[in-house]
MDAnalysis code that builds the backbone (N, CA, C; Angstrom):
import MDAnalysis as mda
import numpy as np

u = mda.Universe.empty(201, n_residues=67, atom_resindex=np.repeat(np.arange(67), 3), trajectory=True)
u.add_TopologyAttr("name", ["N", "CA", "C"] * 67)
u.add_TopologyAttr("resid", np.arange(1, 68))
u.add_TopologyAttr("resname", ["MET", "ARG", "SER", "PHE", "ALA", "GLY", "ASN", "GLN", "PRO", "LEU", "SER", "GLU", "ALA", "SER", "ARG", "ASP", "ALA", "PRO", "ARG", "GLN", "LEU", "PRO", "ASP", "ASP", "ILE", "TYR", "ASN", "ALA", "THR", "LEU", "PRO", "ARG", "TRP", "ARG", "ALA", "VAL", "ILE", "ARG", "ASN", "HIS", "LEU", "LEU", "LYS", "ALA", "VAL", "ALA", "ARG", "GLU", "SER", "ILE", "VAL", "ILE", "ALA", "ARG", "LEU", "GLN", "ALA", "SER", "THR", "CYS", "MET", "GLY", "SER", "ILE", "GLN", "LEU", "GLY"])
u.atoms.positions = np.array([
    [8.994, -46.472, 74.126],
    [8.539, -47.599, 73.421],
    [6.995, -47.631, 73.388],
    [6.458, -47.966, 72.179],
    [4.990, -47.930, 72.089],
    [4.438, -49.336, 72.309],
    [3.226, -49.377, 72.955],
    [2.565, -50.667, 73.197],
    [1.534, -50.849, 72.058],
    [1.318, -52.016, 71.718],
    [0.287, -52.330, 70.639],
    [-0.772, -53.198, 71.175],
    [-2.007, -52.935, 70.701],
    [-3.144, -53.785, 70.971],
    [-3.687, -54.213, 69.569],
    [-3.417, -55.382, 69.170],
    [-3.743, -55.769, 67.793],
    [-2.821, -55.056, 66.809],
    [-3.425, -54.409, 65.823],
    [-2.576, -53.673, 64.867],
    [-2.466, -52.192, 65.157],
    [-3.131, -51.722, 66.242],
    [-3.215, -50.309, 66.542],
    [-2.344, -50.010, 67.718],
    [-1.732, -48.747, 67.795],
    [-1.057, -48.362, 68.960],
    [-2.103, -48.369, 70.172],
    [-1.599, -48.683, 71.351],
    [-2.509, -48.858, 72.511],
    [-3.469, -47.686, 72.690],
    [-2.924, -46.417, 72.509],
    [-3.776, -45.296, 72.764],
    [-4.907, -45.176, 71.779],
    [-4.646, -45.614, 70.527],
    [-5.722, -45.582, 69.504],
    [-6.786, -46.728, 69.815],
    [-6.274, -47.867, 70.173],
    [-7.135, -49.022, 70.442],
    [-8.049, -48.724, 71.644],
    [-7.473, -48.023, 72.690],
    [-8.342, -47.820, 73.865],
    [-9.361, -46.843, 73.574],
    [-9.110, -45.872, 72.620],
    [-10.161, -44.894, 72.307],
    [-11.347, -45.534, 71.654],
    [-11.119, -46.582, 70.906],
    [-12.216, -47.260, 70.208],
    [-12.927, -48.311, 71.096],
    [-12.322, -48.744, 72.248],
    [-12.827, -49.785, 73.095],
    [-14.080, -49.303, 73.734],
    [-15.081, -50.153, 73.881],
    [-16.322, -49.729, 74.562],
    [-16.048, -49.483, 76.064],
    [-16.842, -48.541, 76.632],
    [-16.818, -48.277, 78.040],
    [-15.547, -47.705, 78.571],
    [-14.709, -47.034, 77.741],
    [-13.513, -46.425, 78.225],
    [-13.598, -44.916, 77.969],
    [-13.399, -44.174, 78.982],
    [-13.425, -42.708, 78.875],
    [-11.986, -42.162, 79.017],
    [-11.779, -40.933, 78.558],
    [-10.463, -40.315, 78.743],
    [-10.118, -40.301, 80.277],
    [-8.805, -40.356, 80.519],
    [-8.327, -40.392, 81.977],
    [-8.769, -39.185, 82.743],
    [-8.852, -38.045, 82.082],
    [-9.245, -36.801, 82.883],
    [-10.661, -36.934, 83.486],
    [-11.525, -37.680, 82.721],
    [-12.930, -37.848, 83.250],
    [-12.923, -38.739, 84.485],
    [-12.084, -39.859, 84.351],
    [-12.017, -40.740, 85.545],
    [-11.375, -39.977, 86.724],
    [-10.329, -39.212, 86.519],
    [-9.704, -38.445, 87.572],
    [-10.651, -37.473, 88.156],
    [-11.534, -36.851, 87.378],
    [-12.430, -35.813, 87.939],
    [-13.602, -36.414, 88.686],
    [-14.080, -37.601, 88.242],
    [-15.292, -38.114, 88.830],
    [-15.056, -39.127, 89.924],
    [-13.948, -39.851, 89.914],
    [-13.676, -40.829, 91.015],
    [-13.192, -40.152, 92.264],
    [-13.470, -40.695, 93.380],
    [-12.830, -40.141, 94.633],
    [-11.340, -40.205, 94.448],
    [-10.647, -39.242, 95.062],
    [-9.215, -39.074, 94.919],
    [-8.462, -40.365, 95.130],
    [-8.810, -41.041, 96.256],
    [-8.034, -42.311, 96.557],
    [-8.204, -43.349, 95.472],
    [-9.446, -43.447, 94.870],
    [-9.639, -44.404, 93.819],
    [-8.846, -44.017, 92.552],
    [-8.817, -42.755, 92.197],
    [-8.138, -42.267, 91.084],
    [-6.657, -42.524, 91.182],
    [-6.079, -42.342, 92.365],
    [-4.674, -42.654, 92.527],
    [-4.380, -44.131, 92.415],
    [-5.255, -45.038, 92.959],
    [-5.013, -46.378, 92.806],
    [-5.212, -46.844, 91.373],
    [-6.148, -46.291, 90.691],
    [-6.390, -46.588, 89.282],
    [-5.193, -46.220, 88.459],
    [-4.620, -44.974, 88.704],
    [-3.502, -44.573, 87.874],
    [-2.264, -45.444, 88.110],
    [-2.001, -45.892, 89.332],
    [-0.942, -46.761, 89.621],
    [-1.128, -48.091, 88.922],
    [-2.326, -48.624, 88.941],
    [-2.608, -49.908, 88.285],
    [-2.452, -49.795, 86.771],
    [-2.896, -48.715, 86.143],
    [-2.813, -48.523, 84.762],
    [-1.314, -48.495, 84.358],
    [-0.471, -47.830, 85.105],
    [0.965, -47.784, 84.807],
    [1.549, -49.246, 84.916],
    [1.195, -49.961, 85.950],
    [1.695, -51.290, 86.098],
    [1.288, -52.179, 84.921],
    [0.027, -52.079, 84.562],
    [-0.518, -52.911, 83.459],
    [0.241, -52.534, 82.151],
    [0.550, -51.239, 81.946],
    [1.212, -50.887, 80.754],
    [2.625, -51.482, 80.691],
    [3.313, -51.399, 81.811],
    [4.676, -51.992, 81.940],
    [4.619, -53.496, 81.724],
    [3.749, -54.155, 82.387],
    [3.588, -55.613, 82.308],
    [3.192, -56.067, 80.975],
    [2.351, -55.344, 80.227],
    [1.906, -55.657, 78.881],
    [3.079, -55.751, 77.900],
    [4.015, -54.871, 78.085],
    [5.156, -54.920, 77.175],
    [5.997, -56.170, 77.410],
    [6.199, -56.495, 78.734],
    [6.976, -57.725, 79.081],
    [6.251, -58.977, 78.592],
    [4.990, -59.073, 78.800],
    [4.178, -60.218, 78.391],
    [4.208, -60.289, 76.862],
    [4.067, -59.225, 76.161],
    [4.124, -59.290, 74.664],
    [5.495, -59.853, 74.149],
    [6.532, -59.405, 74.817],
    [7.874, -59.900, 74.429],
    [7.999, -61.425, 74.696],
    [7.484, -61.871, 75.907],
    [7.549, -63.269, 76.210],
    [6.715, -64.087, 75.233],
    [5.516, -63.593, 74.916],
    [4.671, -64.286, 73.914],
    [5.345, -64.344, 72.577],
    [5.974, -63.287, 72.133],
    [6.651, -63.254, 70.795],
    [7.783, -64.239, 70.789],
    [8.555, -64.293, 71.850],
    [9.739, -65.202, 71.912],
    [9.249, -66.643, 71.998],
    [8.222, -66.892, 72.714],
    [7.670, -68.303, 72.856],
    [7.075, -68.685, 71.510],
    [6.384, -67.842, 70.890],
    [5.739, -68.184, 69.558],
    [6.848, -68.406, 68.494],
    [7.816, -67.584, 68.525],
    [8.955, -67.798, 67.526],
    [9.701, -69.074, 67.851],
    [9.878, -69.416, 69.143],
    [10.579, -70.646, 69.513],
    [9.804, -71.860, 69.038],
    [8.460, -71.860, 69.188],
    [7.683, -72.993, 68.841],
    [7.578, -73.148, 67.296],
    [7.642, -72.069, 66.553],
    [7.646, -72.068, 65.111],
    [8.920, -72.689, 64.620],
    [10.036, -72.349, 65.190],
    [11.338, -72.898, 64.778],
    [11.413, -74.410, 65.148],
    [10.855, -74.795, 66.210],
    [10.916, -76.170, 66.623],
    [10.011, -77.137, 65.769],
    [8.935, -76.533, 65.212],
    [7.882, -77.328, 64.567],
    [8.251, -77.638, 63.152],
])
């Protein structure tokens, strides 16, 4: 399943975002323990973003039907 940020797939949107570098640069420059934590957090945020987007979509659709 693909995640979206605005109208762009998440991978394309993050490439255009300021101050974001490719993951391999972070993994090479950060201390190992920070890179491991960062990678775990990024995976968690990606999973949670999908759930939150579904909740927002269902909430928005519910309020439109009630209005």
